N, C-alpha and C positions, 0 to 999 in steps of 0.2 A: 730248035734254036730259039733263044730268048729274043723277043721283039725289042726294037729300039726304044719304044715308049716305056716298056717295063724297066729297061736298064736305066732310063732317065729317072724314073720314080725311085728306084733303088739308090741311085747316086744322090738324089735329093735327100732321101731319108738318112743315108750315111753322113751326108754333109751336115744336116741338122743335128744329128746325134753328136758329131764331132764338135760342132759349135757349143752344144750344151755341156759336153765334157770339159772343153777348154774354159768356158765361162765359169763352171763350178770350180775348176782348178784355180782360176784367177781369184774367185771369191774366197776360197779357203786359204790359199797360200799368200795372197797379197792383201785383199780387203779385210779378211777376218783373221789374219795371221796372229795377232795378239790374243784374240779370244781363244783360239785353239791351242796356242802356246800355254795360256793360263790353265786350260782344261787338262792338258798333258801334265803340267806341273802338279795340278791338284791330285791327279791319279798317282803320280810318282812320290809325292811328299805329303807329310802330315805335320801340322804345326802344333807346338806345345807352348802355351803362354805361361810365364811365371811372373806373378805380381812383384813389382818393386816395393820397397818399404813404404808403408802408408805414413802420411804426415801426422805429426802430433797435434793435439789441441791443448793450448796453454792459456791460463787465465792472465789477467792484467798484472797480477802479483806473482807471476812466473811459477804457478803451480801446474803440474802436469795433470790434466783432466783425462786425457786419452793418449795412449802411446802404444808402441809395438815392441815385442821382444823377438829376437831371432829364433827361428825353429827350422827344422828340415823335414822334407818328405822323402820317403824311399819309393822308387819306382822300379818296375820290372817290365821286360818285353819277352814273353815266353817264346817268341819265334827265334830268338837268339840263344835260347837256353836248351841244350840237348836234353831229351826226356830222361836219360839215365842219371842226370845231375840234379833233377828237380827235387826228389825226396830229400837229399842231403841239404840242398839249398833251403828248402822249407824249414828244416830243423834249425839252421843257423839264423834265418830271418826271424823266426818265431821268438828266439831269445833276444834279438835286438829291438824288435818293434812291439813286443808285448801282445801278439795275436796268437791264437791257437795254431799249431803246426798244420792240423788238418784243413783249416780254412785257407791257409796260404797255399798249400799244395793243390787244393781244389781250384783255386783261382788260376794257378800256373797251368793247370791242365785244361781249364775251361776257356780262359781268355785268349784273344787272338790279336796281340799287339800291345802297345804301350798302355800301362795303367799304374795307378798309385797303390802301392802295397799298404802304406800307412802315412799319415800326415801328423803335424804338430808334435814332432819328436825333438828330443834334446839335441843340440848341435853336435855333441860328441858322437852321436850315432853315425854321422857322416864319415868320420875317420874309421870307425869299425867296419862300415860297409865297404870302404875302399880297400881295406885289408883282405876282404873276401876274394878280390881279384876275379870276380865273376862277370863275364861278359853278359850284357842284357840286364844288369842291375846297377843302379846308381842312386844318387841323391840330388835334390834340388832345394835351394833355399826357400823357406816360407817364413811366415811370422804369425804371432798370436797377438790379438788386440788386448790391451790391459787398461784398466781404469783404477788408478791408485786410490782415488778418493771415494770409491764405492758408489753409493746412491746419491752423493752430493751433486746436485744439479743434473741428476740422471736424465730426466725427460728433456732437458735442454741439450745435453751432450749427445744423447742417442746411443745407438749400438749398431754393430755390424752382424751379418749372419755368418754361417760357417764358410761361405765362399768369400768373405771379406767385403761384401756389398753393404753400404750404409742403408739402414732400415728406418731410422727415426732421428729426430733432432738434427744437430749440426752434422753428424756423421752422414745423414741422408742428403741434406741440403747441399753440402759441399763434397759429395762423394767423388765426383770427377777430379776436383782439386786435390783432395787428400790422397787418392789412390795413385795418381801419376799415370805413367805409361808402362805396360808390362814388357818384359824382355821376351823375345820370341825365339824359340828353337825349332829346327826342322829335323824330321826323321825321314830319311830317304827309303823308298821302296822300289822293287824291281817291277818288271812288266807283269808279273803274276800277283802284284800287290803284296809281295812278301818283303819283310824288312831286309835291307842289305847288311853287309858286315859293318857299315859305319854306325857309330852311336849318334846321339843327338848333337847337332852342330848349331852354333850360335848364328842366328839370322839377323835379328835386329836388337840392338841394345836399348833397354828401356830407360825410363827416367823416374827417380823417386818422387813420391807425392810431396806436395807443399804442406807446410804446417800452418795452423791458424793461431793467431793471438786474439783472444776474445775479451770483451769488455767486463766480463764477470769478475768480481773480487771475491775470492774464496772465503775470506773472513766475513764479508757481508752476507754471502750466500749461506754460510753456516749459521749466522745469527737468525736469519729469516726462517730457515728450516727448523731450527730449535724452537722458535716461538710458535710456528704453525703446528709443530708436533705437540707442544704443550696444550694449545687450545683445542686440538682434535681430541686429546685424551680427556680434557675437562668437559667438553660439550658433546662428545660422541658424534661429531659431525661426519658426514659422508666424505668430505674432502675439503681442501683449502688451496688457495693460490695467493701469490703476492708478487709484486713488481717493485723494485727499487731502481730509480732512473734519474739521470741528470736531466732536469727540465730544459737546460740550455742546449745540450748537445744531443740528447736522445740516447746516450750510452746507457746500456742496462748493466747496473752493478750486481743485480740479482734478479733471477726470475725463477720462482719456486712453484712446484706443483706437488701436493701431497694427496694420497700416498705416492711415494717415489719408488724407484727401483734401481737395483745395481745393474748397470749395462753388461757386466761380465756374467750375470746370472739371470738374464732376462727371461729365460725359459721357465723360471720359477714364478714369474709374475703373470697373472691372467691379462688378456688384452685390455680389459677395462682399466687396469692400473698402469698402462703404458702411455696414456695420452698426457699431453701437456695442458693442464686445465687453464693456465694463464693465457693461452692463445687459441685453444680449441673449444673451450666451454663458453658459449654465449648465453648470458643470463640477464633477466631484467635488472636494471641498476637501482630501482627504488629511488629514494630521495637524494641519492648522489647526483641525480639528473636535474634536480631543481636549480642548481647554479647555472646549468646550460640554458635553461629557460630564461633565467634572469639576465644572462649575458646576451641572449637574443633580443630581449626587450630593450636593454640599454643600447645595444648596437643599432636597433631600429629607431631609437629616439623617442620611445613611448614610456620610458621609465627612467627616473633619476634615482641615484643611490640613496638620497636623503628623504625620499618620499614616504608618506604613510599609505598603507594598503589596507583596504577593508577586508577583514578575514571572516566576516559574516556571522560571528558569534557561535561557532560550533560546527559549521558545515556549509555546503553550497549545493544548489540544485542546478544540474546541467542536463538538458534534454530529458526531463522527467525522471532523472536519477539523482537521488540525494547522496552526496559524498561527504562523509563525516570528517571532522578535523580531530586533532589530538586533545583539544581543550576548547573552552568557550572564548576564543580570541576575538577581540573587536578590531580596532585600528592598531596596526603594528607597523613600525618602520621596516624597510626592506631588510636591514640587518637582522631583525628579530624574526621576520618571515623565514629566513635561513636558519638562524640560531635555534628557533623552536620547531623548525621543519613544518610550518603550517601548510596543510594541504589546500585549504580554501584560498590562502594568500597566493600560493604558487599558481593555482588555477586562474585566479583573477588576473595575474600578470600575463599568463599564457594567452588569455582572451583579449588582451590589449592589442595583440599583433594579428596581422593577416597570416593565413596559413603559410604563404610563400616566404614570409620573413622568418618565421620560426624554422621552417624547413631549410632555408639557406644556411643558418648558423649551425644546425645539426649536421648537415652534410659537410660544411667547411671544417668542422672540428673532427672529421674523419669517421663518423659513425656510418654503419652500413657498408663499409668497405675495408679491405685488409690494410694493415699498417705496413706490410711488405717487410716485416722483420725476417731475418735469415733463418726461418724455421718452416718445415713443411706442415701441411694440414691446417693452416691458419683459418679460423672461422671469420666470415664477413660480418657476422651478426645479422639481426633482422630489423629492417626499418623500411616502412612503406612510404611511397610518395604521397603528397597531399591529395591527389586525385582519388586515392583509395581510403582517405580518412572518413570517419563518421562524425556525427555531431559531438561525440564524446572523445575524439582523438586528441584534441589539444589538452583537455583535462587529463587524459590518460598519460600523455607525455610529461605533463607537469609533475606527475607522481612517479615517473620512471616506468610507466607501463607502455604497452604497444611498441616496445623497442627492446632488443636484447644486445648486450655488449660483452666483449671479453675484458678481462682485467687490463690487458695491454691497451686496448682501445680507450678505456676510461683513463688510463694513465696518460696517454697521448693528449687527450682533450684537456685534462687538468694541467698538463705541462704548458699548454697555451695560455692558461689563466696565470700560471706562476711566472712565465718568462716575458710577459708583456704583450701577448697576443700572437705569438708565432707558433705555427704547427711544425714540429720537428718530426723526423722519421726515427723511430726506435731502431737501434742497431746493436748487434751482438759481436760483430767481427771488426777488430781494429785494423788488422793487416794480415797478409799471408807472407810466409818466409820460405826460402828454399832450404836445402839440406845443410848449407853452410851457415844459415841464420840471417842471410841477406834478405831485406824486405823486397818482395816481388810486387805486391800491390799495397803501397802505404795507405793509411787511413785518410780518406777524403770525405769529410762530413757532407751530407746532402744539404743544399741550401734550404733554409726554412721558408715557409710561406706565411704571410700575414693573413690571419683569419679573424682577428678581433682588433678594434682600435686599441691602441696602447692604454688610453685613459680608461676604457671599459674594463680591460683586463686588470689594471692596477686597482680600480675601485672595487671590483668583484673580489680580488684577493684579500683586500682589507676587510670587506664584509664577511668573508669566510673565517677570519680570525675570531669573530664573535661566536662562531659555533663552538670553538675550543675554549674560549674564555668563559662563557656563561651559558652555553647551549647544550645540545645533545652530544657534543664531542669532547666534553670535559676530560674524559679518560684518555684522550689522545695527547694531552698536554705533556710537554717535555720541559721541566724546570730550567729556566735560563734561556729559553729559546721561544721566539714568537712563531706559533704554529697556526696554519690555516687549513681548513678541510671541511669535509661533510660526511655525515653518517647516511646510511641507506639500508632500510630493512625491506626486502622484497619477498613477495610470495612466489613460490615455484609455479611457473605456468605449466599447465597440462592441456590435453585435448579439450577445447571448448571452454576453458576457464582456468581455475587455479586449484592446485591440490591442497587439501586440508592438512594442516600441520607440517607443511614443507616450506621452509623459508631460506633466504640467502641474506647474510649480513655483510655489509660493505663499509669500508672507510677509505676515502681518498683524500690525501692532503700533502702539504709541502712545508718545508722549513729550510733555513730560518728566514723569516720575513725581516726586512722588505725585499731582500734579494735571495730568493730560495736557491739552494744548490742541490737539494734532495727532494725527490717526489716519491711517495710510497702509496701503493694501492693494496688493500687487503680484502680478500673475499673468502668468507667461510660458508661452505655449501651444506645446507640442511643440518644445522646444529640441533640437537635434541633437547638438552636440558634448559637452554636459554637461547632465544634467537634474536633478541633486540640488538641492533648494531651498536648502540651506545654502550652496551654491556659486554659485547662479544668482540666485534671488530675494532672498535676504537681503542680498547686497552692493548690489543696486539700491535696496532700502529704505534702507540706510545712507547711500548717496550722496545720494538724494533728501532724506532727513531732514536730513542735514548742511547741504545747501545751503538748504533751506527755512527752517530755524531762523535762519539768518543773514539771509536776505531779510526775514523777518517780525520780526526783533528779539526772538526768544524767548530769554529769559535762561537761562544754564546753571543746572543744579541746584546749589543752594547746598551747599558743602562737598564736592562731587564732584570727581573728577580732571578736569583741563583739558588 
């Protein structure tokens, strides 16, 4: 007979076991009820997402840059198709979807559940599939992305991959906005994870993507790309980029990068050709940076626009390094330091300031930081803080060295000179619209920040007119309009120095003075036949500006030559 103490121990163990069981039941059925309910649903159901129509991308002049056309996808679920019906079904589907019968039959025998037989088919296929009246086979709406203007603004517009995901340009930056919310279908399965007799059922209705209205003007974009194409063929340059922007609002009327690509045929373009040079290529700006140094000196109160500057008669010695000038200049007024692009004069001006004063203006004008334009992969450029400068750094900056900039960064800085000293944010997107065309997020310009005194900006803009009137930028002249700007010829930086025979030609300018409405930056990368900016970049600026003012109806400057 079992002792009383043993019975007590058995009773205690049973009681503890019962408490554990009850606690676990409470945990599973009450505390974790939703978790296990979701796990049960996951095992019984499978979801199928169908993308809703992707939004369009339209230019300010209402040209369709990116859109979608309706297509269909044919799906099958072999678990619902009897084996003896599969050979005949494969024959019928092969005729409809354009795939070999053997491949389709092999998929039907091999696959275990829902799959797509074919995608990107003509919508008429849907009616033909429905006439088959075959359980386990059906169609779902899909779409194909189209780019009616081909390579026009290709790097800015971007492209999508086979799954419809934005991969570059606006397509990538605004991917979530453009794609909307997918419609969700559910496929029920039994306890053995086999499909039930029910077909796909609607679970959650999706929402179409929103469309973008962008600031690009297709007419202006076309002009810019035509002129860049011409200069590439004439100089055999490696590439080119250009920006046309409103200096007042920051709206980009054109942003071009050549070589370009057709987003519908991006697979035919090597990765090197897919980048947007205007925002991704950071290059030394050469003498286009001299006005930035002059602006810093005037803002610091150490230079007056009417002053004479000692250009040292052919060069200047800094830290035991002799830096040559373009000619034997002596005393020059500030306007001629810019017009003749005197190296010694610009260096003399840079050395009037403390390092912090020059640094403050450079940073305030946006260098060394992104512009936050609505494009992916934007380069910050390279700019070091004064604590990392050498004895040659101020001289290097005066010549546009020891710093790298993108065409868009340079455009933003010159816009501050053109508009009276305000730093604007470059923008590509004016508004988003829903499927009915109603504005969802209307355009709200970012407030500009004052970075230069108004008088400094105005004086500097007037000084830059001399560059076009009788300096290195004569080829940028547009008859009838007062043009201000600056040339810049830079060497291509390489590891530890500069690459022989590799140059970059720049021109940055604006018109019509005294109240500019257009700002244009041109960058020609590694021209072979001729690399001087005065002969390569300035003429491109002049041709672009001359055509654009006509397109946009910009009035000639009153009282000027026509």
